N, CA, C, O and the ligand as a Tripos MOL2 file, in Angstrom:
@<TRIPOS>MOLECULE
protein
  261   259    66     0     0
PROTEIN
NO_CHARGES

@<TRIPOS>ATOM
      1 N          23.8570  -26.5630   43.8830 N.3       1 MET1
      2 CA         24.6750  -25.4600   43.4210 C.3       1 MET1
      3 C          26.1430  -25.8480   43.5370 C.2       1 MET1
      4 O          26.9180  -25.6780   42.5950 O.2       1 MET1
      5 N          26.5160  -26.3700   44.7010 N.am      2 LYS2
      6 CA         27.9250  -26.7920   44.9160 C.3       2 LYS2
      7 C          28.4060  -27.7870   43.9200 C.2       2 LYS2
      8 O          29.5440  -27.7360   43.4530 O.2       2 LYS2
      9 N          27.5200  -28.7030   43.5940 N.am      3 ARG3
     10 CA         27.8290  -29.7920   42.6550 C.3       3 ARG3
     11 C          28.1840  -29.2050   41.2740 C.2       3 ARG3
     12 O          29.0710  -29.6950   40.5740 O.2       3 ARG3
     13 N          27.4520  -28.1280   40.9110 N.am      4 LYS4
     14 CA         27.6360  -27.5400   39.6120 C.3       4 LYS4
     15 C          29.0320  -26.9420   39.5150 C.2       4 LYS4
     16 O          29.6910  -27.0420   38.4800 O.2       4 LYS4
     17 N          29.4790  -26.3140   40.6130 N.am      5 ILE5
     18 CA         30.8030  -25.6910   40.5930 C.3       5 ILE5
     19 C          31.8630  -26.7710   40.4710 C.2       5 ILE5
     20 O          32.8410  -26.6130   39.7410 O.2       5 ILE5
     21 N          31.6710  -27.8400   41.1690 N.am      6 ILE6
     22 CA         32.7080  -28.9830   41.1190 C.3       6 ILE6
     23 C          32.7860  -29.5290   39.6690 C.2       6 ILE6
     24 O          33.8630  -29.8120   39.1440 O.2       6 ILE6
     25 N          31.6200  -29.6590   39.0680 N.am      7 LEU7
     26 CA         31.5380  -30.1220   37.6770 C.3       7 LEU7
     27 C          32.3180  -29.1710   36.7490 C.2       7 LEU7
     28 O          33.0960  -29.5680   35.8820 O.2       7 LEU7
     29 N          32.0470  -27.9130   37.0010 N.am      8 LEU8
     30 CA         32.6920  -26.8530   36.1670 C.3       8 LEU8
     31 C          34.1770  -26.9280   36.3250 C.2       8 LEU8
     32 O          34.9030  -26.8840   35.3320 O.2       8 LEU8
     33 N          34.6670  -27.0420   37.5620 N.am      9 LEU9
     34 CA         36.0980  -27.0690   37.8510 C.3       9 LEU9
     35 C          36.7160  -28.3850   37.1660 C.2       9 LEU9
     36 O          37.7870  -28.3540   36.5590 O.2       9 LEU9
     37 N          36.0070  -29.4430   37.3080 N.am     10 THR10
     38 CA         36.4910  -30.6970   36.6470 C.3      10 THR10
     39 C          36.6330  -30.5310   35.1490 C.2      10 THR10
     40 O          37.6320  -30.9390   34.5570 O.2      10 THR10
     41 N          35.6060  -29.9170   34.5310 N.am     11 ALA11
     42 CA         35.6210  -29.6920   33.1410 C.3      11 ALA11
     43 C          36.8150  -28.7770   32.6980 C.2      11 ALA11
     44 O          37.4740  -28.9970   31.6820 O.2      11 ALA11
     45 N          37.0250  -27.7550   33.5350 N.am     12 LEU12
     46 CA         38.1090  -26.8530   33.2580 C.3      12 LEU12
     47 C          39.4490  -27.4660   33.3720 C.2      12 LEU12
     48 O          40.3250  -27.1660   32.5600 O.2      12 LEU12
     49 N          39.6750  -28.3580   34.3890 N.am     13 LEU13
     50 CA         40.9100  -29.0710   34.5940 C.3      13 LEU13
     51 C          41.1670  -29.9700   33.4860 C.2      13 LEU13
     52 O          42.3040  -30.0960   33.0310 O.2      13 LEU13
     53 N          40.0960  -30.6460   32.9960 N.am     14 ALA14
     54 CA         40.2190  -31.5650   31.9040 C.3      14 ALA14
     55 C          40.6730  -30.8710   30.6070 C.2      14 ALA14
     56 O          41.4270  -31.4360   29.8150 O.2      14 ALA14
     57 N          40.1980  -29.6440   30.4160 N.am     15 THR15
     58 CA         40.5380  -28.8640   29.2810 C.3      15 THR15
     59 C          41.9990  -28.4460   29.3020 C.2      15 THR15
     60 O          42.6980  -28.4640   28.2880 O.2      15 THR15
     61 N          42.4220  -28.0760   30.4810 N.am     16 LEU16
     62 CA         43.8380  -27.6420   30.6730 C.3      16 LEU16
     63 C          44.7490  -28.8070   30.4480 C.2      16 LEU16
     64 O          45.8100  -28.6600   29.8420 O.2      16 LEU16
     65 N          44.3450  -30.0030   30.9380 N.am     17 ALA17
     66 CA         45.1940  -31.1620   30.7230 C.3      17 ALA17
     67 C          45.3590  -31.4630   29.2650 C.2      17 ALA17
     68 O          46.4610  -31.7750   28.8160 O.2      17 ALA17
     69 N          44.2470  -31.3720   28.4870 N.am     18 LEU18
     70 CA         44.3370  -31.6060   27.0700 C.3      18 LEU18
     71 C          45.2680  -30.6370   26.4140 C.2      18 LEU18
     72 O          46.1050  -31.0060   25.5910 O.2      18 LEU18
     73 N          45.1120  -29.3750   26.7920 N.am     19 ALA19
     74 CA         45.9300  -28.3110   26.1730 C.3      19 ALA19
     75 C          47.4070  -28.5870   26.4890 C.2      19 ALA19
     76 O          48.2700  -28.3730   25.6380 O.2      19 ALA19
     77 N          47.6990  -29.0580   27.6990 N.am     20 GLY20
     78 CA         49.0650  -29.3300   28.0770 C.3      20 GLY20
     79 C          49.6650  -30.4640   27.1950 C.2      20 GLY20
     80 O          50.8450  -30.4310   26.8460 O.2      20 GLY20
     81 N          48.8730  -31.4010   26.8690 N.am     21 CYS21
     82 CA         49.3460  -32.5060   26.0540 C.3      21 CYS21
     83 C          49.7080  -32.0210   24.6910 C.2      21 CYS21
     84 O          50.6410  -32.5480   24.0850 O.2      21 CYS21
     85 N          49.0150  -31.0420   24.1790 N.am     22 GLY22
     86 CA         49.1990  -30.5910   22.7880 C.3      22 GLY22
     87 C          50.3210  -29.6410   22.5840 C.2      22 GLY22
     88 O          50.6630  -29.3300   21.4430 O.2      22 GLY22
     89 N          50.9310  -29.1490   23.6780 N.am     23 THR23
     90 CA         52.0360  -28.1610   23.5420 C.3      23 THR23
     91 C          53.3710  -28.8420   23.9130 C.2      23 THR23
     92 O          53.4130  -29.7150   24.7800 O.2      23 THR23
     93 N          54.3930  -28.4470   23.2770 N.am     24 PHE24
     94 CA         55.7510  -28.9460   23.5280 C.3      24 PHE24
     95 C          56.7610  -27.8800   23.1820 C.2      24 PHE24
     96 O          56.4530  -26.9360   22.4540 O.2      24 PHE24
     97 N          57.9230  -28.0180   23.6800 N.am     25 THR25
     98 CA         58.9710  -27.0680   23.2980 C.3      25 THR25
     99 C          59.9040  -27.7070   22.2580 C.2      25 THR25
    100 O          60.4890  -28.7660   22.4830 O.2      25 THR25
    101 N          60.0090  -27.0710   21.1920 N.am     26 CYS26
    102 CA         60.8760  -27.5560   20.1340 C.3      26 CYS26
    103 C          62.3220  -27.5010   20.5280 C.2      26 CYS26
    104 O          62.7870  -26.4660   21.0070 O.2      26 CYS26
    105 N          63.0680  -28.6010   20.3410 N.am     27 ASP27
    106 CA         64.4410  -28.6880   20.7340 C.3      27 ASP27
    107 C          65.3130  -27.9030   19.7560 C.2      27 ASP27
    108 O          66.4540  -27.5640   20.0700 O.2      27 ASP27
    109 N          64.7950  -27.6250   18.6190 N.am     28 MET28
    110 CA         65.6470  -26.9420   17.5600 C.3      28 MET28
    111 C          65.5400  -25.4020   17.6990 C.2      28 MET28
    112 O          66.5300  -24.6880   17.8590 O.2      28 MET28
    113 N          64.3020  -24.9510   17.6270 N.am     29 CYS29
    114 CA         64.1470  -23.4800   17.6090 C.3      29 CYS29
    115 C          63.7740  -22.9470   19.0000 C.2      29 CYS29
    116 O          63.7300  -21.7360   19.2150 O.2      29 CYS29
    117 N          63.4970  -23.8940   19.9710 N.am     30 GLY30
    118 CA         63.2300  -23.4850   21.3270 C.3      30 GLY30
    119 C          61.8710  -22.8110   21.5930 C.2      30 GLY30
    120 O          61.5920  -22.3060   22.6800 O.2      30 GLY30
    121 N          61.0480  -22.8360   20.5380 N.am     31 LYS31
    122 CA         59.7740  -22.1710   20.6850 C.3      31 LYS31
    123 C          58.7820  -23.1570   21.2310 C.2      31 LYS31
    124 O          58.9010  -24.3590   20.9950 O.2      31 LYS31
    125 N          57.8010  -22.6640   21.9610 N.am     32 GLU32
    126 CA         56.7150  -23.4940   22.4630 C.3      32 GLU32
    127 C          55.7050  -23.6080   21.3300 C.2      32 GLU32
    128 O          55.1780  -22.6130   20.8330 O.2      32 GLU32
    129 N          55.4540  -24.8510   20.9390 N.am     33 LYS33
    130 CA         54.5380  -25.0620   19.8710 C.3      33 LYS33
    131 C          53.3500  -25.9670   20.2710 C.2      33 LYS33
    132 O          53.4390  -26.7710   21.1990 O.2      33 LYS33
    133 N          52.2550  -25.8010   19.5440 N.am     34 SER34
    134 CA         51.1590  -26.7150   19.7750 C.3      34 SER34
    135 C          50.9340  -27.4750   18.4360 C.2      34 SER34
    136 O          51.2510  -26.9530   17.3670 O.2      34 SER34
    137 N          50.4080  -28.6600   18.5050 N.am     35 GLY35
    138 CA         50.1280  -29.4090   17.3260 C.3      35 GLY35
    139 C          51.0730  -30.5390   17.1040 C.2      35 GLY35
    140 O          51.4350  -31.2580   18.0350 O.2      35 GLY35
    141 N          51.4870  -30.7020   15.8450 N.am     36 LYS36
    142 CA         52.2830  -31.8710   15.4640 C.3      36 LYS36
    143 C          53.7060  -31.7100   15.9810 C.2      36 LYS36
    144 O          54.3430  -30.6680   15.8290 O.2      36 LYS36
    145 N          54.1980  -32.8460   16.6310 N.am     37 SER37
    146 CA         55.5960  -32.8540   17.0580 C.3      37 SER37
    147 C          56.2320  -34.0460   16.4080 C.2      37 SER37
    148 O          55.5830  -35.0610   16.1560 O.2      37 SER37
    149 N          57.5190  -33.9130   16.1360 N.am     38 TYR38
    150 CA         58.2980  -34.9780   15.5280 C.3      38 TYR38
    151 C          59.4180  -35.4050   16.4860 C.2      38 TYR38
    152 O          60.1050  -34.5670   17.0700 O.2      38 TYR38
    153 N          59.5830  -36.6960   16.6310 N.am     39 SER39
    154 CA         60.6820  -37.1660   17.4270 C.3      39 SER39
    155 C          61.7900  -37.5480   16.4290 C.2      39 SER39
    156 O          61.5770  -38.3890   15.5560 O.2      39 SER39
    157 N          62.9440  -36.9400   16.5590 N.am     40 VAL40
    158 CA         64.0560  -37.2580   15.7040 C.3      40 VAL40
    159 C          65.3760  -37.5540   16.5760 C.2      40 VAL40
    160 O          65.4650  -37.1990   17.7520 O.2      40 VAL40
    161 N          66.2740  -38.1600   15.9660 N.am     41 THR41
    162 CA         67.5860  -38.3170   16.5090 C.3      41 THR41
    163 C          68.6370  -37.5500   15.7980 C.2      41 THR41
    164 O          68.9560  -37.8330   14.6430 O.2      41 THR41
    165 N          69.1850  -36.5760   16.4750 N.am     42 ILE42
    166 CA         70.1860  -35.7260   15.8700 C.3      42 ILE42
    167 C          71.4810  -35.9830   16.6230 C.2      42 ILE42
    168 O          71.5690  -35.7300   17.8240 O.2      42 ILE42
    169 N          72.5010  -36.4920   15.9040 N.am     43 LEU43
    170 CA         73.8070  -36.7840   16.4880 C.3      43 LEU43
    171 C          73.6410  -37.6730   17.7490 C.2      43 LEU43
    172 O          74.2020  -37.3710   18.8020 O.2      43 LEU43
    173 N          72.8950  -38.7250   17.6290 N.am     44 ASP44
    174 CA         72.6740  -39.6780   18.7440 C.3      44 ASP44
    175 C          71.8730  -39.0850   19.8830 C.2      44 ASP44
    176 O          71.7810  -39.6960   20.9480 O.2      44 ASP44
    177 N          71.2870  -37.9060   19.6910 N.am     45 GLU45
    178 CA         70.5370  -37.3870   20.8250 C.3      45 GLU45
    179 C          69.1200  -37.2540   20.3460 C.2      45 GLU45
    180 O          68.8430  -36.7410   19.2620 O.2      45 GLU45
    181 N          68.1900  -37.7540   21.2240 N.am     46 LYS46
    182 CA         66.7830  -37.6560   20.8730 C.3      46 LYS46
    183 C          66.2340  -36.2430   21.0310 C.2      46 LYS46
    184 O          66.5540  -35.5650   22.0070 O.2      46 LYS46
    185 N          65.4120  -35.7900   20.0870 N.am     47 ALA47
    186 CA         64.9270  -34.4220   20.1890 C.3      47 ALA47
    187 C          63.4900  -34.4380   19.7040 C.2      47 ALA47
    188 O          63.0930  -35.2440   18.8620 O.2      47 ALA47
    189 N          62.7380  -33.5290   20.2630 N.am     48 THR48
    190 CA         61.3940  -33.3020   19.8250 C.3      48 THR48
    191 C          61.3330  -31.9550   19.0650 C.2      48 THR48
    192 O          61.6480  -30.9040   19.6240 O.2      48 THR48
    193 N          60.9400  -32.0090   17.8380 N.am     49 ILE49
    194 CA         60.9730  -30.7640   17.0320 C.3      49 ILE49
    195 C          59.6220  -30.4560   16.4670 C.2      49 ILE49
    196 O          58.7700  -31.3380   16.3640 O.2      49 ILE49
    197 N          59.4100  -29.1990   16.0930 N.am     50 CYS50
    198 CA         58.1290  -28.7450   15.4960 C.3      50 CYS50
    199 C          58.0860  -29.1440   14.0380 C.2      50 CYS50
    200 O          59.0410  -29.6530   13.4510 O.2      50 CYS50
    201 N          56.9020  -28.8750   13.4930 N.am     51 GLU51
    202 CA         56.7280  -29.1950   12.0180 C.3      51 GLU51
    203 C          57.6260  -28.3440   11.1490 C.2      51 GLU51
    204 O          58.1720  -28.8130   10.1500 O.2      51 GLU51
    205 N          57.7810  -27.0350   11.5520 N.am     52 ASP52
    206 CA         58.6340  -26.1280   10.7660 C.3      52 ASP52
    207 C          60.0750  -26.6000   10.6590 C.2      52 ASP52
    208 O          60.6900  -26.5810    9.5930 O.2      52 ASP52
    209 N          60.6040  -27.0360   11.8470 N.am     53 CYS53
    210 CA         62.0170  -27.5090   11.8810 C.3      53 CYS53
    211 C          62.1020  -28.7770   11.0820 C.2      53 CYS53
    212 O          63.0570  -29.0050   10.3400 O.2      53 CYS53
    213 N          61.0440  -29.6400   11.2490 N.am     54 HIS54
    214 CA         61.0530  -30.9020   10.4990 C.3      54 HIS54
    215 C          61.1070  -30.7090    9.0080 C.2      54 HIS54
    216 O          61.8190  -31.4130    8.2910 O.2      54 HIS54
    217 N          60.3330  -29.7320    8.5500 N.am     55 ASP55
    218 CA         60.2910  -29.3480    7.1280 C.3      55 ASP55
    219 C          61.7380  -28.8310    6.7140 C.2      55 ASP55
    220 O          62.2500  -29.1160    5.6320 O.2      55 ASP55
    221 N          62.3290  -28.0610    7.6610 N.am     56 GLY56
    222 CA         63.6500  -27.5460    7.3750 C.3      56 GLY56
    223 C          64.6440  -28.6440    7.1930 C.2      56 GLY56
    224 O          65.4710  -28.5940    6.2820 O.2      56 GLY56
    225 N          64.5820  -29.6620    8.0640 N.am     57 ILE57
    226 CA         65.5810  -30.7670    8.0160 C.3      57 ILE57
    227 C          65.3450  -31.5170    6.7040 C.2      57 ILE57
    228 O          66.3030  -31.9210    6.0460 O.2      57 ILE57
    229 N          64.0840  -31.7080    6.3190 N.am     58 ASN58
    230 CA         63.7710  -32.4080    5.0660 C.3      58 ASN58
    231 C          64.3260  -31.6290    3.8580 C.2      58 ASN58
    232 O          64.8170  -32.2130    2.8920 O.2      58 ASN58
    233 N          64.2320  -30.3150    3.9460 N.am     59 ALA59
    234 CA         64.7640  -29.4640    2.8180 C.3      59 ALA59
    235 C          66.2820  -29.5740    2.7480 C.2      59 ALA59
    236 O          66.8430  -29.5650    1.6520 O.2      59 ALA59
    237 N          66.9620  -29.6790    3.8880 N.am     60 ILE60
    238 CA         68.4060  -29.8360    3.8910 C.3      60 ILE60
    239 C          68.7720  -31.2470    3.3170 C.2      60 ILE60
    240 O          69.7040  -31.3880    2.5260 O.2      60 ILE60
    241 N          68.0110  -32.2570    3.7430 N.am     61 LYS61
    242 CA         68.2330  -33.6290    3.2410 C.3      61 LYS61
    243 C          68.0850  -33.6310    1.7440 C.2      61 LYS61
    244 O          68.8970  -34.2260    1.0350 O.2      61 LYS61
    245 N          66.9960  -32.9320    1.2240 N.am     62 ASP62
    246 CA         66.7920  -32.9180   -0.2060 C.3      62 ASP62
    247 C          67.9290  -32.3050   -0.9370 C.2      62 ASP62
    248 O          68.2870  -32.7470   -2.0280 O.2      62 ASP62
    249 N          68.5240  -31.2630   -0.3420 N.am     63 ALA63
    250 CA         69.6090  -30.5300   -0.9860 C.3      63 ALA63
    251 C          70.8080  -31.4260   -1.1220 C.2      63 ALA63
    252 O          71.6420  -31.1940   -1.9970 O.2      63 ALA63
    253 N          70.9320  -32.4370   -0.2970 N.am     64 PHE64
    254 CA         72.1570  -33.2970   -0.3530 C.3      64 PHE64
    255 C          71.9480  -34.5280   -1.1730 C.2      64 PHE64
    256 O          72.8410  -35.3690   -1.2720 O.2      64 PHE64
    257 N          70.7400  -34.6610   -1.7900 N.am     65 LYS65
    258 CA         70.4710  -35.8140   -2.6290 C.3      65 LYS65
    259 C          71.3000  -35.8270   -3.8600 C.2      65 LYS65
    260 O          71.1840  -36.7440   -4.6730 O.2      65 LYS65
    261 ZN         61.1770  -25.7070   15.7920 Zn       66 ZN66
@<TRIPOS>BOND
     1     1     2 1
     2     2     3 1
     3     3     4 2
     4     3     5 am
     5     5     6 1
     6     6     7 1
     7     7     8 2
     8     7     9 am
     9     9    10 1
    10    10    11 1
    11    11    12 2
    12    11    13 am
    13    13    14 1
    14    14    15 1
    15    15    16 2
    16    15    17 am
    17    17    18 1
    18    18    19 1
    19    19    20 2
    20    19    21 am
    21    21    22 1
    22    22    23 1
    23    23    24 2
    24    23    25 am
    25    25    26 1
    26    26    27 1
    27    27    28 2
    28    27    29 am
    29    29    30 1
    30    30    31 1
    31    31    32 2
    32    31    33 am
    33    33    34 1
    34    34    35 1
    35    35    36 2
    36    35    37 am
    37    37    38 1
    38    38    39 1
    39    39    40 2
    40    39    41 am
    41    41    42 1
    42    42    43 1
    43    43    44 2
    44    43    45 am
    45    45    46 1
    46    46    47 1
    47    47    48 2
    48    47    49 am
    49    49    50 1
    50    50    51 1
    51    51    52 2
    52    51    53 am
    53    53    54 1
    54    54    55 1
    55    55    56 2
    56    55    57 am
    57    57    58 1
    58    58    59 1
    59    59    60 2
    60    59    61 am
    61    61    62 1
    62    62    63 1
    63    63    64 2
    64    63    65 am
    65    65    66 1
    66    66    67 1
    67    67    68 2
    68    67    69 am
    69    69    70 1
    70    70    71 1
    71    71    72 2
    72    71    73 am
    73    73    74 1
    74    74    75 1
    75    75    76 2
    76    75    77 am
    77    77    78 1
    78    78    79 1
    79    79    80 2
    80    79    81 am
    81    81    82 1
    82    82    83 1
    83    83    84 2
    84    83    85 am
    85    85    86 1
    86    86    87 1
    87    87    88 2
    88    87    89 am
    89    89    90 1
    90    90    91 1
    91    91    92 2
    92    91    93 am
    93    93    94 1
    94    94    95 1
    95    95    96 2
    96    95    97 am
    97    97    98 1
    98    98    99 1
    99    99   100 2
   100    99   101 am
   101   101   102 1
   102   102   103 1
   103   103   104 2
   104   103   105 am
   105   105   106 1
   106   106   107 1
   107   107   108 2
   108   107   109 am
   109   109   110 1
   110   110   111 1
   111   111   112 2
   112   111   113 am
   113   113   114 1
   114   114   115 1
   115   115   116 2
   116   115   117 am
   117   117   118 1
   118   118   119 1
   119   119   120 2
   120   119   121 am
   121   121   122 1
   122   122   123 1
   123   123   124 2
   124   123   125 am
   125   125   126 1
   126   126   127 1
   127   127   128 2
   128   127   129 am
   129   129   130 1
   130   130   131 1
   131   131   132 2
   132   131   133 am
   133   133   134 1
   134   134   135 1
   135   135   136 2
   136   135   137 am
   137   137   138 1
   138   138   139 1
   139   139   140 2
   140   139   141 am
   141   141   142 1
   142   142   143 1
   143   143   144 2
   144   143   145 am
   145   145   146 1
   146   146   147 1
   147   147   148 2
   148   147   149 am
   149   149   150 1
   150   150   151 1
   151   151   152 2
   152   151   153 am
   153   153   154 1
   154   154   155 1
   155   155   156 2
   156   155   157 am
   157   157   158 1
   158   158   159 1
   159   159   160 2
   160   159   161 am
   161   161   162 1
   162   162   163 1
   163   163   164 2
   164   163   165 am
   165   165   166 1
   166   166   167 1
   167   167   168 2
   168   167   169 am
   169   169   170 1
   170   170   171 1
   171   171   172 2
   172   171   173 am
   173   173   174 1
   174   174   175 1
   175   175   176 2
   176   175   177 am
   177   177   178 1
   178   178   179 1
   179   179   180 2
   180   179   181 am
   181   181   182 1
   182   182   183 1
   183   183   184 2
   184   183   185 am
   185   185   186 1
   186   186   187 1
   187   187   188 2
   188   187   189 am
   189   189   190 1
   190   190   191 1
   191   191   192 2
   192   191   193 am
   193   193   194 1
   194   194   195 1
   195   195   196 2
   196   195   197 am
   197   197   198 1
   198   198   199 1
   199   199   200 2
   200   199   201 am
   201   201   202 1
   202   202   203 1
   203   203   204 2
   204   203   205 am
   205   205   206 1
   206   206   207 1
   207   207   208 2
   208   207   209 am
   209   209   210 1
   210   210   211 1
   211   211   212 2
   212   211   213 am
   213   213   214 1
   214   214   215 1
   215   215   216 2
   216   215   217 am
   217   217   218 1
   218   218   219 1
   219   219   220 2
   220   219   221 am
   221   221   222 1
   222   222   223 1
   223   223   224 2
   224   223   225 am
   225   225   226 1
   226   226   227 1
   227   227   228 2
   228   227   229 am
   229   229   230 1
   230   230   231 1
   231   231   232 2
   232   231   233 am
   233   233   234 1
   234   234   235 1
   235   235   236 2
   236   235   237 am
   237   237   238 1
   238   238   239 1
   239   239   240 2
   240   239   241 am
   241   241   242 1
   242   242   243 1
   243   243   244 2
   244   243   245 am
   245   245   246 1
   246   246   247 1
   247   247   248 2
   248   247   249 am
   249   249   250 1
   250   250   251 1
   251   251   252 2
   252   251   253 am
   253   253   254 1
   254   254   255 1
   255   255   256 2
   256   255   257 am
   257   257   258 1
   258   258   259 1
   259   259   260 2
@<TRIPOS>SUBSTRUCTURE
     1 MET1         2 RESIDUE 1 A MET
     2 LYS2         6 RESIDUE 1 A LYS
     3 ARG3        10 RESIDUE 1 A ARG
     4 LYS4        14 RESIDUE 1 A LYS
     5 ILE5        18 RESIDUE 1 A ILE
     6 ILE6        22 RESIDUE 1 A ILE
     7 LEU7        26 RESIDUE 1 A LEU
     8 LEU8        30 RESIDUE 1 A LEU
     9 LEU9        34 RESIDUE 1 A LEU
    10 THR10       38 RESIDUE 1 A THR
    11 ALA11       42 RESIDUE 1 A ALA
    12 LEU12       46 RESIDUE 1 A LEU
    13 LEU13       50 RESIDUE 1 A LEU
    14 ALA14       54 RESIDUE 1 A ALA
    15 THR15       58 RESIDUE 1 A THR
    16 LEU16       62 RESIDUE 1 A LEU
    17 ALA17       66 RESIDUE 1 A ALA
    18 LEU18       70 RESIDUE 1 A LEU
    19 ALA19       74 RESIDUE 1 A ALA
    20 GLY20       78 RESIDUE 1 A GLY
    21 CYS21       82 RESIDUE 1 A CYS
    22 GLY22       86 RESIDUE 1 A GLY
    23 THR23       90 RESIDUE 1 A THR
    24 PHE24       94 RESIDUE 1 A PHE
    25 THR25       98 RESIDUE 1 A THR
    26 CYS26      102 RESIDUE 1 A CYS
    27 ASP27      106 RESIDUE 1 A ASP
    28 MET28      110 RESIDUE 1 A MET
    29 CYS29      114 RESIDUE 1 A CYS
    30 GLY30      118 RESIDUE 1 A GLY
    31 LYS31      122 RESIDUE 1 A LYS
    32 GLU32      126 RESIDUE 1 A GLU
    33 LYS33      130 RESIDUE 1 A LYS
    34 SER34      134 RESIDUE 1 A SER
    35 GLY35      138 RESIDUE 1 A GLY
    36 LYS36      142 RESIDUE 1 A LYS
    37 SER37      146 RESIDUE 1 A SER
    38 TYR38      150 RESIDUE 1 A TYR
    39 SER39      154 RESIDUE 1 A SER
    40 VAL40      158 RESIDUE 1 A VAL
    41 THR41      162 RESIDUE 1 A THR
    42 ILE42      166 RESIDUE 1 A ILE
    43 LEU43      170 RESIDUE 1 A LEU
    44 ASP44      174 RESIDUE 1 A ASP
    45 GLU45      178 RESIDUE 1 A GLU
    46 LYS46      182 RESIDUE 1 A LYS
    47 ALA47      186 RESIDUE 1 A ALA
    48 THR48      190 RESIDUE 1 A THR
    49 ILE49      194 RESIDUE 1 A ILE
    50 CYS50      198 RESIDUE 1 A CYS
    51 GLU51      202 RESIDUE 1 A GLU
    52 ASP52      206 RESIDUE 1 A ASP
    53 CYS53      210 RESIDUE 1 A CYS
    54 HIS54      214 RESIDUE 1 A HIS
    55 ASP55      218 RESIDUE 1 A ASP
    56 GLY56      222 RESIDUE 1 A GLY
    57 ILE57      226 RESIDUE 1 A ILE
    58 ASN58      230 RESIDUE 1 A ASN
    59 ALA59      234 RESIDUE 1 A ALA
    60 ILE60      238 RESIDUE 1 A ILE
    61 LYS61      242 RESIDUE 1 A LYS
    62 ASP62      246 RESIDUE 1 A ASP
    63 ALA63      250 RESIDUE 1 A ALA
    64 PHE64      254 RESIDUE 1 A PHE
    65 LYS65      258 RESIDUE 1 A LYS
    66 ZN66       261 GROUP 0 **** ****
């Protein structure tokens, strides 16, 4: 019985660790996001941004073409 609980806890911790890896805070909009993150350099500063902000930057880039 005890072993089952330990196994359950281990499985739970593993799930939490995975979830933690998938979330990040976007440096542009400041929102906590899960899923795809983009590493960009804005004015010589490295930033991690979400997909929405990345699309926004691309839209601005396109506008200046
Ligand atoms: Zn964002």
